[in-house]
C-alpha positions in Angstrom: 61.8 78.6 107.9 62.7 81.7 109.7 66.0 80.1 110.7 66.7 79.2 106.9 66.0 82.7 106.0 68.4 84.2 108.7 70.9 81.8 107.9 70.8 82.4 104.1 70.9 86.3 104.9 74.0 85.9 107.0 75.6 83.9 104.2 74.8 86.6 101.7 76.1 89.4 103.9 79.3 87.4 104.5 79.9 86.9 100.9 79.1 90.6 100.1 81.5 91.6 102.7 84.2 89.4 101.5 83.5 90.7 97.8 83.5 94.4 98.9 86.5 94.0 101.3 88.5 92.3 98.6 87.6 95.1 95.8 88.9 97.6 98.7 92.2 95.8 99.1 95.2 96.9 96.8 95.7 94.6 93.9 99.5 95.0 94.5 101.9 93.1 96.6 105.7 93.1 97.4 107.7 90.3 98.9 111.3 90.4 99.7 113.9 88.7 101.6 117.7 88.7 102.2 120.6 86.4 103.5 124.3 86.8 104.1 126.2 84.2 102.4 129.8 83.5 102.9 130.8 83.3 99.1 131.6 86.0 96.3 129.0 87.4 93.9 130.8 85.2 91.2 130.2 82.1 93.1 126.4 82.9 93.8 125.3 84.4 90.3 125.7 81.2 88.4 123.5 79.3 90.9 120.7 82.0 90.3 121.1 83.1 86.7 120.9 79.3 85.4 117.4 77.8 85.6 118.8 74.3 85.7 120.6 75.1 89.1 117.4 76.0 90.8 116.7 72.2 91.5 119.5 72.3 93.6 118.5 75.0 96.0 114.8 76.2 95.3 112.3 74.9 97.9 109.8 74.5 95.2 111.7 71.9 93.4 112.4 70.0 96.8 108.7 69.8 97.7 107.8 68.1 94.4 110.9 66.3 93.0 108.6 64.9 90.2 107.8 68.3 89.0 107.9 68.3 85.1 110.3 71.1 83.9 111.1 72.5 80.5 113.8 74.8 79.7 114.0 77.3 76.8 116.4 80.0 75.8 120.0 80.4 76.5 121.4 78.4 79.2 121.6 81.4 81.7 121.0 85.1 82.1 118.6 87.3 80.0 116.3 85.1 78.1 116.8 81.8 80.0 113.4 80.4 81.1 112.0 77.4 82.5 108.4 76.3 82.8 107.0 73.7 85.3 103.9 71.4 85.8 103.3 70.3 89.2 100.5 68.8 91.2 101.8 70.0 94.5 103.3 73.5 93.3 100.9 74.5 90.5 102.3 75.4 87.0 104.2 78.5 86.1 106.8 79.8 83.9 109.9 82.0 84.9 111.8 84.2 82.3 115.0 86.1 83.3 114.5 89.6 81.6 117.6 91.2 82.3 121.0 90.1 83.8 123.8 92.1 85.1 126.5 89.6 86.1 127.1 88.9 88.9 125.1 91.5 90.9 121.5 91.5 89.4 119.2 89.2 87.6 115.5 90.4 86.9 112.7 87.8 86.2 108.9 87.8 85.1 107.0 85.1 86.6 103.7 83.8 85.1 101.0 81.7 86.9 98.5 80.5 84.2 96.1 79.6 87.2 95.7 83.1 88.3 96.5 84.7 84.8 99.0 87.1 86.5 102.4 88.1 85.9 104.9 89.3 88.8 108.4 90.7 88.4 111.2 90.5 90.7 114.8 90.3 90.9 117.9 89.0 92.9 120.5 91.5 93.9 123.7 90.3 95.0 126.1 92.8 96.8 129.7 92.1 97.7 130.3 93.1 101.4 133.9 91.8 101.5 135.7 89.6 99.1 134.0 86.5 100.4 130.8 87.8 101.6 127.7 88.9 99.7 124.1 89.8 100.6 121.7 88.3 98.6 118.1 90.0 98.2 115.3 88.3 96.5 112.2 90.4 95.6 108.9 90.0 93.8 106.2 92.6 92.9 102.9 91.6 91.6 99.4 92.8 90.7 96.5 90.4 91.4 94.1 92.4 89.2 90.5 93.0 89.8 89.4 89.6 91.2 88.4 90.3 94.9 89.4 86.6 95.9 93.0 87.1 94.3 93.5 90.3 96.1 92.6 88.6 99.6 95.5 86.0 98.4 97.7 89.1 97.5 97.2 90.2 101.0 98.9 87.3 102.5 101.5 86.9 99.8 104.3 88.1 101.9 103.6 85.5 104.6 103.1 82.7 102.0 105.7 83.4 99.4 108.2 84.8 101.9 108.5 81.6 103.4 109.2 79.9 100.3 112.0 82.9 99.7 113.6 82.2 103.1 113.8 78.6 102.6 115.2 79.0 99.0 117.7 81.5 100.2 118.7 79.2 103.1 119.3 76.4 100.3 121.4 78.9 98.1 123.3 79.7 100.9 124.3 76.3 101.7 125.0 75.4 98.2 127.1 78.4 97.7 129.1 78.0 100.8 129.7 74.5 100.2 131.2 74.9 96.7 
């Protein structure tokens, strides 16, 4: 009986520590990755600004080719949006919020499972006529849920790998065109 009480006390202390530790963490996170692409911003921008082209380079679409996608708004640029449902990648919606062709595209990303909205952007900077630096960033707030804050703590490692793979796919596609 003493062993059961000790075990229960340890479990309660662990859960309390996880809760208090989560509450002490910042709810905000930032993820950013960049890549050099041997192509001009004019070649890269349409691949990013049109949601229908994301299937060609995004790692999320490649991991779940059966992902159900619904497009809305204009075909590209500000107001263009896509929503997806995926058993493997989760559900979400991305809306492009502001567009400055061919150098910048802002977006808003909503994940209903978390009830959170993240904001980010693509920046495409020309370093020479046929060479560009593409940066993909995202900032979010995981709210007051301590479990989500723990997830936010590891977001750079988790989402950063997806950004790197997506940028590699974008690079390969833009340099091939």
